[in-house]
N, C-alpha and C positions, 0 to 999 in steps of 0.2 A: 748420610751427611757426606756421601764421596768428598764434596766441595770445599767441606769445611777441612776434611780430612788431609786431597793433598796439597790445599793450604798453607796447613799445618807444615808438612815437609820441605817448605821454603822458609817456613818461621823460628826463628832464637829457639831452642828449647835446654831450658833452664832445671828441671824435671830433677835429674840428679845431680845439680852446680851443690860441689859438697862446700866451699869457700865462696864469702864474701869476693877474692880473685877472681877463679875459675866462672861465678858468676861475670862479676865485670869487661874479663878476656873473652865469652865467647857474644858479651853482646857486643863492644868492642868490634870482635873481627869480623861481627856481619856488617857490622860498620861500614868496616874497609873492603868490603865486599864487595858492595853495596852503595858507596856513599849517598848519599842523598836522598834516598830511599825510606821509607818509615822502617824502623824494628819492632818488628810487633809478635808477637806471641808471647813463653815464659813459661807459666807454669811451675813455678819457683815457691822454697819452701825455706823460708830462713831462720825459721828452729830444728835444722838440720847443721851450720855454723857454730862456729865457736869459738867466739860467745854465740848466741842467739841476736840476734839484731834487726832490724829494717836497715834495708839495705837502701841509696838516698842518691839526687840526679850527680850530688859531686862525685860518687865511685866513679859516674859511663862517663862525666859532660866534657870532660877533654878531647877525649878519641871519637866521639859523638857530634859534635859538634853542628853540623852539616846535615845529621841522619836525625830526625825524631825521633825517639823510644816511645813505646808504649807495651811496658809488659805486666803482664799479670800473675799473679798468686795464684799457686796452685787452687786453691778456696775458692777466688774468687771475687771476693769479697777483699781484695783489695792493690794496688797496678801503683809500677812506678812506669815516672814519667820524667825523659829529661829536659835542660833546655827549652830545648827547642821548640819538644811538643808541650809545653808547656804554654813556651810564645807563642806557637801558633791559635791555642786555645785564650789565650786572652787571658791566660794565669798572671798575675802578679800577687807583692804580699795586702795590697788592698780587695784580692778577691772572698770573699764571700764565701762561707762553707754551704752548702745547699741545704736545702730540709736531705734527711737520712744520710748524711755526708760530709766526713771529716779529709782536707786537707792537714795534711800534721806539717809544722812547721819548728823551723829550727828556736833558737833562743830569740832572737832575733825579730823575729814574727815570718820570716821568709816563708815561703811553701822546702817541703828539702824530697818535692818529688810523688813521694806518696802519698794516694789519694784514695781512701777509703771509704765501702758503700758507694749513693751517689753522686759522690762526687767522683769520681772512673767516668762517670759518664758526661765533664765539665770538656776530657781529651779526646774519649770516646768518638764526640759526633765531631771532632775532627779528622778522622781516622777517613783518609780518602775509600771511596767504596771501592770493588771490587770492578775490575774494566769487562769488557766481553775475552778479550785477552788473557788476562787472566785468569776470568775461569776455568775456560777448554788448558790454559796450564795448567788446571788442580787440577782440572778431571785425567787429565793423561797422565801425571802422573802418579794420581791413587788408583788408575787403572792398572800402571807396569805396574806398581808396589802390590797390587792385589794378582796381577799374571802369576809376578813370579814367586808369590805364597801356594800356588794351584788354585784362587777361584776365578770361579769359568764365568759366576754371574752376579750380579747388586742388585738390590732393588733399594728404592731413595727412599722413603716414608714418606721424610719432611721439604720436600724439593720442592724449591721457590719457581716462581715461573721464568726466572733468568737461568736458574739452574738446567730449566728445562728444553727453554731456549737451547742451550749450549751441548745439551744432548741432542736435540734434534740436528744441531750443526754441526756435528760432530760423524753422526749416525749418515747423514750424507752426506759428504767431504768420503 
């Protein structure tokens, strides 16, 4: 999973964000660093927070208004999307819950940004596909990290055709 690992190095890491404030700070910082680009990543765990409560788009909307955000919970069963991401996916208060999924809503029926189960696909399908340049950058990042740890070779058991093309291109260079 070399490409995925390299991509994760550039995504926002929320695994050890121990508070809602730290969660928001990291997402907002990523949005300021690369305005307009999708903020992806996550692995947040709201059960670590006191009190334990799901985040909402209101927590990150003000600082990320030009950057769509879609961050997945640690268990992969839920995600948080900000208003920019929900807008690109066409999600409104009239959007129905898909089979196998739930759009969490506030008391007035408006989406909070939390997407459970199959509802995550509504936003995931509008996240831009990885470009060849981004894939090449991800491989280079992953290889740099591997080399810094003394790793001298890797095998990619589940490489896509695009991954193999990137490996070939980098080898030819």
